[in-house]
Each structure stands twice: as C-alpha cells, then as structure tokens.
C-alpha positions, -999 to 999 in steps of 0.1 A, spaced: 292 -361 256 306 -356 221 275 -371 205 250 -352 226 258 -319 211 246 -328 175 216 -345 191 206 -313 210 213 -293 179 189 -315 158 162 -313 185 165 -275 186 162 -273 148 131 -296 149 115 -273 176 123 -243 155 107 -258 124 76 -265 145 74 -231 160 79 -210 128 48 -221 110 26 -215 141 41 -180 146 37 -171 110 1 -184 109 -8 -156 133 19 -130 126 11 -126 88 -26 -119 92 -20 -95 121 6 -76 102 -17 -75 72 -46 -61 92 -23 -34 107 -9 -25 73 -43 -24 56 -58 -2 84 -29 24 82 -27 23 44 -64 28 40 -63 58 64 -35 77 45 -45 66 10 -51 99 -10 -88 109 -11 -101 130 -40 -116 162 -27 -125 196 -41 -111 231 -42 -139 242 -19 -128 217 7 -92 230 3 -104 265 10 -123 253 41 -92 235 54 -71 266 47 -96 289 65 -96 266 95 -58 261 96 -61 224 89 -36 222 61 -3 207 75 17 201 43 10 206 6 24 199 -28 14 211 -63 17 181 -86 7 165 -119 -8 132 -108 8 106 -85 43 92 -91 35 57 -78 4 48 -99 4 11 -104 34 6 -80 39 -22 -55 10 -25 -31 30 -14 -1 43 18 -16 38 52 0 16 80 -16 39 103 -35 26 132 -57 45 139 -90 59 174 -83 51 200 -109 55 237 -103 24 246 -123 6 213 -119 -31 212 -120 -34 191 -88 -29 200 -52 -22 174 -25 -23 183 11 -23 166 45 -46 174 74 -40 170 112 -58 137 115 -32 121 93 -52 118 61 -41 129 26 -64 148 3 -60 160 -33 -80 181 -57 -76 193 -93 -74 231 -91 -61 243 -125 -56 281 -129 -84 301 -145 -81 316 -179 -60 347 -183 -80 380 -187 -52 394 -209 -48 363 -231 -80 344 -234 -75 307 -237 -42 308 -218 -41 299 -181 -34 326 -155 -4 311 -137 -4 341 -113 -35 325 -97 -14 295 -88 12 318 -71 -15 334 -50 -29 301 -39 5 288 -31 12 319 -10 -20 312 10 -9 276 15 26 286 25 12 310 51 -6 281 68 15 250 61 49 238 51 58 221 18 53 184 13 80 164 29 89 128 36 82 126 73 73 150 101 36 153 102 12 126 112 2 116 76 38 109 65 46 90 97 15 68 92 25 62 56 60 54 66 48 29 92 24 13 67 53 9 42 75 -7 70 48 -32 79 43 -41 42 81 -47 40 82 -69 71 52 -88 59 69 -94 25 102 -105 40 86 -130 64 65 -145 36 94 -147 11 117 -161 38 94 -189 46 85 -195 9 121 -197 -2 139 -211 28 112 -232 45 97 -266 37 84 -270 2 48 -258 -1 21 -285 -5 -8 -268 -24 15 -254 -51 51 -250 -62 73 -222 -49 69 -204 -83 31 -208 -81 30 -191 -47 56 -165 -57 33 -152 -85 2 -155 -64 19 -135 -37 21 -105 -60 -17 -102 -62 -25 -66 -52 -31 -55 -16 -14 -85 -2 -43 -108 -10 -19 -134 -24 1 -135 8 -32 -140 27 -41 -168 3 -7 -185 8 -11 -182 46 -45 -197 46 -37 -226 22 -3 -235 34 -4 -227 71 -40 -228 81 -56 -254 58 -27 -273 41 -36 -303 20 -27 -337 34 4 -353 19 12 -368 -4 1 -342 -29 4 -355 -65 -7 -324 -84 8 -292 -71 -2 -260 -89 26 -249 -113 42 -215 -118 22 -209 -150 -10 -214 -131 2 -188 -106 7 -163 -134 -28 -170 -145 -42 -164 -111 -21 -132 -108 -36 -118 -140 -72 -128 -133 -71 -117 -97 -55 -84 -106 -82 -75 -131 -109 -87 -107 -96 -67 -77 -93 -36 -99 -129 -40 -111 -142 -46 -76 -124 -15 -62 -137 6 -91 -173 -5 -86 -170 -1 -48 -156 34 -52 -184 44 -75 -210 31 -51 -195 41 -17 -175 71 -27 -138 80 -22 -142 85 15 -148 48 21 -128 36 -10 -100 61 -15 -75 61 -43 
C-alpha cells in the first residue's frame, strides 16, 4: 500500500504530460482565431471628418478622444488601442455602436484674426458637439472598449499558455527554448502559431541532432517582422483601411 501511492502519482503525471500537448494543440489556434477576430474588429480605422460629421448627425458616436497619434504604436501585438491624449490634438478618435474604433485628422482651420495661426476655438465648438452626443473616451463601458479588453485578455492567456509550455514543458525538438522564445515574439502571434505547428502538430522525429539556436531565432524575428510589416502595408494600400485597419 505504501508503494502504490508513488506509482499512482507517476501514472497521473504521465497522463497529464500526454494530455497537455493535445489540449494545447487545439487550444492555442482556437484562442488565436478568437483574438485575431476581435482585435481586427476594434483595430482603429482611419476615416474622415465628413464621416465624423455623419456619425454625429446620426447619433452614432459613443465615446471620443482628441489626441496626437496613438500611444501604443509599435507595442506588443496584444495591446489595446489607446490614443495619445492631447487637448488641442489634430486627431479625433471615436467609437461607434457596432464596437469599431475610427479616427480622423481634423486640425483646426486658420484663424481669421491671425493668419497662419490655428483657430483653437473651432476645436472647442467641435468638442461641444461631440460632448452633446457622446461621453469622453474611457477604459471600458461601451462595446468597443469591452471587445478590446476581451481581445487583450485572450492575447494574455495565449501568451501564458505558450510560455508555460515552452519553459516548463518537455524540451522542444525543432529548436532550442531560446529559438522559440524569439520566434514567439513575431508580430500578431504568428510565432506562437509557428511553434504550435512545428512542435505540437508536426514535431520532428527524435533524435534531433541540429536544433535551431537562439541566434537563428533572433534572425527569424527580424526578418519576419520586416516581412509582415511590408505585407500589411501593401495589403492596406490595395484593400483599404476597412479591410486592413491600423
């Protein structure tokens, strides 16, 4: 009886080690698809001042923020859209009832009294119109912010599961832990998908004599980062910001 307890414990650990890879094999792609869908929906879409006026006239502006660009440019791929607040900023970001975020550059016109100087009173008038319809930009209440928060949560869960398996699980076969750490930082979670495919869906047969090193992972991170940025830029130019927002 005394010896049976460790035996059952070892059997339980073996079953757990067998179940975890199978669960992650499906969980990580599903989480990625859910995250990507929500993140794409609330990714800020460049619009126009005319569209802002139409949304205002129809009462479709839920929240708004005058800003000077986006505070999270170049940030982690799971971050939430966050405008850089500026009282007299030349950009306006607003959310609409369907949960999407739009922004437009709406700098004030030139002052009639002082040619060449902006007429900041025009901003005040526009802000008053916005305030009459919507509330100020906030972290969570309307649909857009709730979707953005859910997308950020999914990205966090996805990252924790991947890192937990990478660090605490069995040694990877196709590359070293450092290789997959750097590859996992490729934008939009593409590296996590690559790790899932190569290590969980199509792992190489042991023994593996030449596992990819951490330096090779850094190279892949740099090359893939440039490639993805170029691909997104070309796709946005061809398909427009409605299909490829940013």
